C-alpha positions as CSV (number, residue, x, y, z in Angstrom):
1,X,0.0,0.2,-0.3
2,X,1.4,3.4,-0.9
3,X,0.7,6.5,1.0
4,X,1.6,10.2,-0.1
5,X,3.0,12.2,2.8
6,X,1.7,16.0,3.2
7,X,3.9,19.2,2.5
8,X,3.2,22.2,3.5
9,X,4.0,25.4,1.8
10,X,7.1,26.6,3.6
11,X,8.8,22.7,3.8
12,X,7.8,22.7,-0.5
13,X,9.0,26.7,0.3
14,X,12.6,24.8,2.2
15,X,12.7,22.4,-1.4
16,X,12.7,24.4,-3.4
17,X,15.5,27.1,-2.1
18,X,17.9,23.6,-1.8
19,X,17.3,22.4,-5.1
20,X,17.9,26.4,-6.5
21,X,21.3,26.2,-4.2
22,X,22.4,22.8,-6.0
23,X,21.0,24.5,-9.6
24,X,23.2,27.6,-8.5
25,X,26.6,25.1,-7.1
26,X,26.5,23.2,-10.7
27,X,26.3,26.0,-13.0
28,X,29.6,28.0,-10.9
29,X,30.9,24.2,-11.5
30,X,29.7,24.8,-15.2
31,X,28.5,21.4,-14.8
32,X,25.4,20.8,-17.3
33,X,22.9,18.4,-15.9
34,X,23.6,15.5,-17.3
35,X,27.3,16.1,-17.0
36,X,26.2,16.4,-13.0
37,X,25.0,13.5,-13.4
38,X,26.8,11.7,-15.1
39,X,29.1,11.9,-12.4
40,X,26.3,11.0,-10.0
41,X,25.6,8.2,-11.5
42,X,22.1,8.6,-11.5
43,X,19.7,10.2,-14.6
44,X,19.5,13.3,-16.1
45,X,15.6,14.2,-15.1
46,X,17.3,13.1,-11.3
47,X,19.4,16.3,-11.6
48,X,16.6,18.3,-12.8
49,X,14.0,17.6,-9.4
50,X,16.8,17.9,-7.1
51,X,17.2,21.1,-8.8
52,X,13.1,21.7,-9.0
53,X,13.0,20.8,-5.2
54,X,10.4,18.3,-6.1
55,X,9.7,16.3,-3.0
56,X,10.1,12.3,-4.2
57,X,14.0,13.1,-4.3
58,X,15.7,10.4,-2.2
59,X,18.2,11.7,0.1
60,X,20.7,9.4,-1.7
61,X,20.4,11.5,-4.9
62,X,21.2,14.3,-2.7
63,X,23.6,13.1,-0.7
64,X,25.2,12.2,-4.4
65,X,25.5,16.0,-5.7
66,X,26.8,16.9,-2.2
67,X,29.6,15.0,-2.0
68,X,30.3,15.8,-5.8
69,X,30.2,19.9,-5.0
70,X,32.5,19.5,-1.9
71,X,33.1,16.3,0.5
72,X,33.0,18.5,3.8
73,X,29.3,19.3,3.2
74,X,28.6,15.3,3.8
75,X,30.5,15.7,7.3
76,X,28.0,18.3,8.1
77,X,25.2,16.6,7.5
78,X,25.3,14.9,10.7
79,X,25.5,18.6,12.6
80,X,21.7,18.9,11.4
81,X,21.1,16.6,14.3
82,X,23.2,17.1,16.4
83,X,21.8,19.5,18.7
84,X,18.7,18.7,19.8
85,X,17.4,20.3,23.0
86,X,14.0,19.1,22.4
87,X,14.7,15.6,22.0
88,X,17.2,15.5,24.8
89,X,14.7,16.6,27.1
90,X,12.3,14.8,26.0
91,X,15.1,11.3,26.8
92,X,15.7,13.4,30.5
93,X,12.6,13.0,30.7
94,X,10.6,10.0,30.1
95,X,14.1,7.9,29.3
96,X,14.7,6.4,26.2
97,X,11.9,3.6,25.9
98,X,12.6,2.9,21.7
99,X,15.7,2.5,22.2
100,X,16.6,-1.2,21.0
101,X,20.0,-2.6,20.2
102,X,20.0,-3.5,16.5
103,X,23.2,-5.3,15.0
104,X,25.7,-2.9,13.3
105,X,23.6,0.3,13.6
106,X,25.4,3.1,15.9
107,X,23.9,4.5,19.0
108,X,25.0,7.8,18.2
């Protein structure tokens, strides 16, 4: 069964802003969409979708683009959730109820 995620206007605008920034990175490097797609190992339409901020673009496609532009982007992705004051507050109050040890998965 396939479900459709509901996306807010704010989320859609954020995706479109990200897409415009990715396009700008590509243009600054004088790469065509086809050249970027080949370097990423994806089809040109994946690059088009990424640059247009379409919600269905995979995280892997985004990660591949960021890696092409600069490997420090991928290192900084972990920083996005490194500081989680709300989650940390919940953890203090309730404890880690859902954390189960899964082999091969790091517990940050």
